[in-house]
N, C-alpha and C positions, 0 to 999 in steps of 0.2 A: 048369152054366149060369154064364155070365159075369155077375157082380154088381158088380165093381169094376175100377177102372183106377188104375194107379200110374205117375206120370210122373217121369222125370228132369227136371232144371231146365235146365241149360246145354245149348243145342243142341236143345232140345225145346220148352220154353215160351218161352224168350228166348235171346239169344246174348250172353253176357258174355265170350266167348272172347277178343275183342280187348282187353278190359279186363284179363283175366288175363295175356294175352301182354305187354301194356305194363308191368304190375307186375313180372312175372318178368324182363323185359328190363331194367328200371330197376335191380332188385336185382343181376342178373348183371353189368351194366356197372360198378356200384359195386364188386363183388367181383373184377372182372377176368376173369370167366368167359365162355366162348363160349356164346352162346344165340341160336338162330334159330327160324324158324317150323317147321322140320323137327323140332327137339327139342320145341318147344311141342306139336306134334301127339301126341307120346308121352305127354303129360300128361292127355289127354282122359279124363275119367271116374275119375281117381284122386285121392287125398287130397293135401292141401297138403304134408305131411311126405314122402309117397311121391314127389310131384313134385320136391321139393328133392333127394331121393336120386337121381332120374333125372338131374337136372342135374349133380350132383356126380360121378356115375359117368361121364357124358359128358366131364367135364373132368379125370378121373382125380384128383379131389380128395377129401379126407376131413376131417371136422370132428367134434368131440366133441358129445355130445347136447345140452349146454347151448347151444352156439353154433348148432346146427341149429334149436333151438326159437326162439332169438332172431331168426334170419334168416327163419324161417317166419312169425313174428309181424310182422316188419318188412314182408314182402311183403304180408301180409294188411292191414296198416294202409294201405299204398299203394292196394291194391285197393278196400277199403271206402270210402275217400275218393272214389274214382271212381264209386261206385254212386250218389252223390247226384245225378248227372246223368241217371240213368234215370227214365223216366216211363211212364205207361200206354200210350204210343205204341210201346213197345219189345217188345211181344209179337212172336214170329215169326209171319209170315203163316199164318193157319189155326189157330193154337194157341188163341186166345181163343174162336173160333167153336166149336171142338170141346169145350172146357171148358163153354161155355154150353149146348151141345146135351146133353152128359152130365148136367148139372144138371137140365135140363128133363125128361129121361127118368128121373130118379131113381136114377142109378147112384151108388155110393160112389166117392169119389176121394181118393187120397193122393198126396203128393209123396214121392219116394224119391231124395234127392240127397245125395251125400257132402259137399256144401258146408256149412260152418258159418255161411255168410252167407245161407242160403236164405230165412230169414224176412225179412231186410232187403230182398232182391231182390223177394220177393212183395209186400211193403209198397209198394215203389217202383212196382211194376206195378199196384197196387190189385187184386191177384189172390187175396188170402188167402181171400176168401169162396167161391172155387171148390173149396176143399180141406177135407175132413172131418178129415184127419190130415196132419201135417207130420213126415216122417221125414227127419232131416238128419244132418250130421256129428257132432252131439252125441248122437244116438239110439243108435248102436251103436259097438262098438270096431273091428270088422273092416270095412274098406272093400272096394268091388268089386275083383276079381271074386267075393269072398265074397257070398253072397246075403242076408246079414244085414239090410241096409237094407230090402229088399223084404219079407222075412219079417216084420220089425218092422211095416212099414206094413200088411201084410195082417192081422196079428194085431190091430192097433189098429182095423182096419175090421171085425173079427170075421168075416173071410173066410179060406177056405183058398186056397193058391197057385193051385190049378186053377180057382178062381172069379175070377181076376184076369188082366188083360192089362197088361203092363209096356211102357211107351214109353221107348226108349233111343236115343241117337245114338253110343254108344261100344261098341267091341268087348267091353271088359271088362264093360260093363253088360248086354249081351245074354248073355254068359257067366254072369253072376250070376243073371239071370232063369231061364235054362235049368237051372242047378244047383239053384235053389230050387223048380223044378217049376211055374213060371209060363208062361203063353203070352206071346209077345213080339212087339212091333212095332218094327222098326228104322227109324230116320230117318237117311238118308244113303246113301253109295255102297255098292254090292255088296261091294266088297273089305273094307269095315269092318263092316257090319252085315248082310251077306247070309245069315248063319246064323240070323237071326231067323225066326219062323214067317211073318211078313209084313213086307215092306219097302216104304217109300216114299222117294222122293228128297227130299221135304220135307214139313213139317207141313201145308202148304197142300193136299196131295193126300190127307192122312190124315183123310178125313171119316168120320163114324159110319156112313154108308151103305156105304162101301167096306169098313170093318171088319166090319160085320154080314154083308155079302155073302160075305166070305172065311171068317169063323168061323160060318157060317150054322147049323151044328149045335149051337152053344153059346149061342144066344140064344133 
């Protein structure tokens, strides 16, 4: 039986993708690196350090670990400053409604995001109260597609993976959910998250009624 839901943050609850893009673009311009939206799409669902490595590989560049850490920290500083502009109006359409519905029906809910700024984003959205557990980039060492972040969230909810549905908008996130033994709902296009158990084009379509109808034998 499904007892819990685990949500990714970016692209599911809210969309900070443009803020991430602008921060990476600013850093890349300063470093003289090529960076565009096509490269940015490859960063979906992976950690800050892994994102930086993707950008370096694209530019055939290499840096020592100390410099990598400095640049990742600089990017984060740019990004975090931009979060101050977020408000409770910045939920993706349908996200707050689903979280509210899950709360009213007594489901356990966790966040499962590789972001180390997840708590800040939830505070800006006034969303912290919707979550029983916050699993973020500080919670585990291995980022997606490793299932660790979702396994951590389920453990803190005192649930087994097969008792949880994971919401993800990234290919690596769905991979992580499947590897961990979770049911999955993909948010986005078929070519990116079509391997999820259930897919919606947007969170607006991902109502609890639709989810229960699809997973009818699990509720």
